[in-house]
C-alpha positions in Angstrom: 10.6 -9.1 -12.4 12.3 -9.9 -9.1 12.6 -13.0 -7.0 14.9 -14.6 -4.4 18.3 -16.3 -5.0 17.9 -19.8 -3.4 20.5 -20.5 -0.8 22.3 -17.2 -1.1 22.0 -13.7 0.3 22.5 -10.8 -2.1 24.1 -7.4 -1.1 24.6 -4.1 -2.8 27.3 -2.5 -0.8 26.4 -3.4 2.8 22.6 -3.4 2.1 21.0 -6.8 2.1 18.6 -7.3 -0.8 15.4 -9.2 -0.3 14.9 -9.8 -4.0 17.2 -10.0 -7.0 16.3 -9.1 -10.6 15.4 -11.7 -13.1 16.6 -11.1 -16.7 17.2 -7.4 -16.1 20.5 -5.6 -15.9 21.5 -2.0 -15.7 24.3 0.0 -17.5 25.7 1.8 -14.5 23.6 0.9 -11.4 24.7 -1.9 -9.0 22.5 -5.0 -9.1 22.4 -8.7 -8.4 20.5 -10.6 -11.1 19.6 -14.1 -12.0 19.7 -14.7 -15.8 18.0 -17.4 -17.7 16.6 -19.4 -19.3 14.9 -16.8 -21.6 17.7 -14.2 -21.1 18.4 -12.1 -24.3 22.1 -11.3 -24.2 24.1 -8.5 -25.8 26.6 -9.8 -28.5 29.6 -9.3 -26.2 28.1 -11.3 -23.3 28.3 -15.0 -22.9 24.7 -15.5 -22.0 24.1 -18.4 -19.6 27.4 -20.1 -18.9 25.9 -23.5 -18.1 22.5 -25.1 -17.3 19.5 -22.8 -17.2 20.6 -19.9 -14.9 23.7 -17.8 -14.1 24.1 -15.2 -11.4 25.1 -11.7 -12.6 26.9 -9.3 -10.1 27.1 -5.8 -11.3 29.0 -3.2 -9.3 28.0 0.4 -10.1 28.0 4.0 -9.2 25.0 5.3 -7.3 26.4 8.6 -6.0 29.2 6.4 -4.5 30.9 3.2 -5.7 28.7 0.2 -4.7 29.8 -3.4 -4.8 27.6 -6.3 -5.6 27.9 -9.6 -3.8 26.4 -12.9 -2.9 27.0 -14.7 0.4 26.2 -18.1 1.9 26.8 -19.5 5.4 27.5 -23.2 5.5 30.0 -25.9 6.4 32.9 -26.7 4.0 32.7 -30.5 3.4 35.5 -32.5 5.0 38.0 -33.5 2.3 37.4 -30.4 0.2 40.6 -29.0 -1.4 39.1 -26.3 -3.6 36.0 -24.4 -4.6 35.7 -24.3 -8.4 33.4 -22.1 -10.4 32.9 -20.7 -13.9 33.0 -16.9 -14.4 32.9 -14.3 -17.1 34.1 -10.8 -16.4 33.1 -7.7 -18.4 36.0 -5.3 -18.9 38.5 -7.5 -17.1 36.5 -7.3 -13.8 37.8 -7.0 -10.3 36.2 -9.7 -8.1 37.1 -11.5 -4.9 36.1 -14.7 -3.1 36.4 -14.9 0.7 35.6 -17.4 3.5 35.0 -16.0 6.9 36.6 -12.7 5.9 39.8 -14.4 4.5 40.5 -13.6 0.9 41.0 -16.7 -1.2 43.5 -16.2 -4.0 42.0 -17.0 -7.4 43.7 -19.4 -9.9 42.5 -19.8 -13.5 42.3 -23.5 -14.0 41.1 -23.4 -17.6 38.7 -21.8 -20.1 35.5 -22.9 -21.8 32.8 -21.6 -24.1 29.2 -20.9 -23.1 26.5 -22.5 -25.2 26.4 -19.2 -27.2 30.1 -19.6 -28.0 31.5 -16.8 -25.7 34.5 -17.7 -23.5 34.6 -17.9 -19.7 37.2 -18.9 -17.2 37.1 -21.9 -14.8 38.5 -20.6 -11.5 39.6 -22.4 -8.4 40.4 -21.2 -4.8 42.1 -23.2 -2.1 39.6 -24.0 0.6 41.5 -26.9 2.2 42.5 -25.0 5.4 38.8 -24.5 6.1 37.6 -28.1 5.5 35.0 -29.0 8.1 34.6 -25.4 9.3 31.3 -23.5 9.2 31.5 -19.9 7.9 30.5 -17.3 5.3 31.4 -17.8 1.7 31.4 -14.5 -0.3 31.7 -13.6 -4.0 32.0 -9.8 -4.5 32.4 -7.7 -7.7 33.9 -4.3 -7.0 33.8 -1.1 -8.9 37.6 -0.8 -9.5 38.5 -2.5 -12.7 35.5 -4.1 -14.3 31.9 -3.8 -13.5 30.2 -7.1 -14.2 30.7 -10.7 -13.2 28.7 -13.7 -14.4 28.9 -16.8 -12.1 27.9 -20.4 -12.6 28.6 -23.9 -11.3 30.0 -23.0 -7.9 31.0 -26.3 -6.2 33.4 -27.9 -3.7 36.0 -30.2 -5.2 38.5 -32.8 -3.8 41.0 -31.5 -6.5 43.6 -29.1 -5.2 44.4 -25.8 -6.8 47.9 -25.7 -8.4 50.4 -23.5 -6.8 52.1 -20.8 -9.0 55.2 -22.2 -10.8 58.6 -21.2 -9.5 59.4 -19.6 -12.8 56.3 -17.4 -12.6 57.2 -16.4 -9.0 60.8 -15.5 -10.1 59.5 -13.4 -13.1 57.0 -11.6 -10.8 59.8 -10.9 -8.3 62.0 -9.5 -11.1 59.3 -7.3 -12.3 58.7 -5.9 -8.8 62.4 -5.3 -8.3 62.6 -3.5 -11.7 59.7 -1.2 -10.8 61.3 -0.5 -7.4 64.7 0.3 -9.0 63.0 2.6 -11.5 61.2 4.6 -8.9 64.3 4.8 -6.8 66.3 6.2 -9.8 63.7 8.8 -10.5 63.9 10.4 -7.0 
């Protein structure tokens, strides 16, 4: 069964989809699906994250790697500091969020459990620089890394996204330096 995704435009690669699947997913083919409320999940999946429906983005291989994405054009409410959303990734996924073509770095704000008991992450992205602007908000699951992304409860928030801690930044810098030194020594 297929239907529209209210308020959003779905894409497989660069091809706009007029319909999305309802309670149907594929193993290797790219698709955008809306799951719920009668979705029968596999044991390793969280099922619906919250409410009655979740959006499922599945990148896939269809002769070439194909991304799956949803987009929406609108105005970021004045006073918004972040976009927060719940997401579950199969195989450690590789997804991105952008506004007007600008990648928004993802921050894990916490974790939760779906009604079926499976874990998901609560993410936040900093949207403050774009407050009051009209543009295209995009969520994309890409083929490199994982294949599937389940999204739910996408909303604007007046809460800011915490910056990475200085200790984390120093540790990351040290790791990059060590990798560089190791490559340099092997030449």
